C-alpha positions as CSV (number, residue, x, y, z in Angstrom):
1,M,31.6,12.9,-30.7
2,A,28.3,14.7,-30.3
3,E,28.4,18.5,-29.9
4,F,27.6,19.7,-26.4
5,A,24.4,21.8,-26.5
6,P,23.1,22.8,-23.1
7,A,19.5,23.9,-22.8
8,Y,18.3,26.5,-20.3
9,I,14.6,25.7,-19.6
10,C,12.7,28.0,-17.3
11,P,10.0,27.6,-16.2
12,W,10.6,23.8,-16.4
13,Q,7.6,21.7,-17.3
14,P,8.5,18.1,-16.4
15,G,5.6,16.6,-18.4
16,R,7.3,17.7,-21.6
17,H,10.3,15.5,-21.0
18,P,10.2,11.7,-21.3
19,A,11.7,9.4,-18.7
20,D,15.5,8.9,-18.9
21,S,15.9,11.8,-21.4
22,V,18.4,14.1,-19.6
23,D,22.1,13.5,-19.0
24,I,22.5,16.1,-16.3
25,A,20.3,18.4,-14.4
26,V,21.9,21.5,-12.8
27,S,20.5,24.3,-10.8
28,R,22.3,27.2,-9.0
29,A,20.5,29.5,-6.6
30,V,17.1,28.0,-7.5
31,M,16.2,25.4,-4.9
32,E,16.0,28.0,-2.1
33,H,13.1,29.5,-3.9
34,V,11.1,26.3,-4.4
35,P,8.3,26.1,-1.8
36,A,8.9,23.4,0.8
37,E,5.7,21.6,-0.2
38,D,6.9,21.3,-3.8
39,V,10.4,19.9,-3.2
40,A,9.6,16.2,-3.0
41,A,7.6,16.3,-6.3
42,L,10.3,18.3,-8.0
43,F,12.9,15.7,-7.1
44,R,10.7,12.9,-8.2
45,D,10.3,14.5,-11.6
46,L,14.1,15.2,-11.8
47,L,14.9,11.5,-10.9
48,R,12.4,10.4,-13.6
49,V,13.9,12.4,-16.4
50,V,17.6,11.9,-15.6
51,R,18.8,8.8,-17.3
52,P,20.5,5.9,-15.5
53,G,24.1,6.9,-15.1
54,G,23.2,10.6,-15.4
55,H,23.9,13.2,-12.8
56,M,22.3,16.0,-10.8
57,C,24.0,19.0,-9.1
58,H,22.1,21.6,-7.2
59,S,23.7,24.5,-5.4
60,I,21.7,26.4,-2.8
61,D,22.7,30.0,-2.2
62,N,22.0,30.8,1.5
63,T,23.3,34.4,1.2
64,D,21.2,37.5,1.2
65,H,20.1,37.8,-2.5
66,W,19.3,41.5,-2.0
67,E,22.9,42.3,-1.2
68,H,24.3,40.8,-4.5
69,G,23.6,43.9,-6.5
70,D,25.2,47.0,-5.0
71,G,27.9,45.5,-2.8
72,R,27.3,47.9,0.1
73,G,26.0,45.3,2.5
74,S,27.1,42.0,3.8
75,L,25.9,38.8,2.0
76,M,24.9,37.7,5.5
77,S,22.7,40.7,6.4
78,F,19.6,38.6,6.5
79,L,21.0,36.9,9.6
80,C,20.8,40.1,11.7
């Protein structure tokens, strides 16, 4: 069995990856920072590089990022 060796690639340059070359693409608290006009192109690139039978999992953090550090405020402060 091949050894699992994840790669953290940031910033990602999709042109460096051939089609069908990735088993899984994962992001956490990233997509909410992608400009709306770039989302479609990003997902086209992801779909191109993830191999048939591969997977993607993207988690969007809708909480107030500024409140993650000191713990004094609510993670929903931005709604007020």
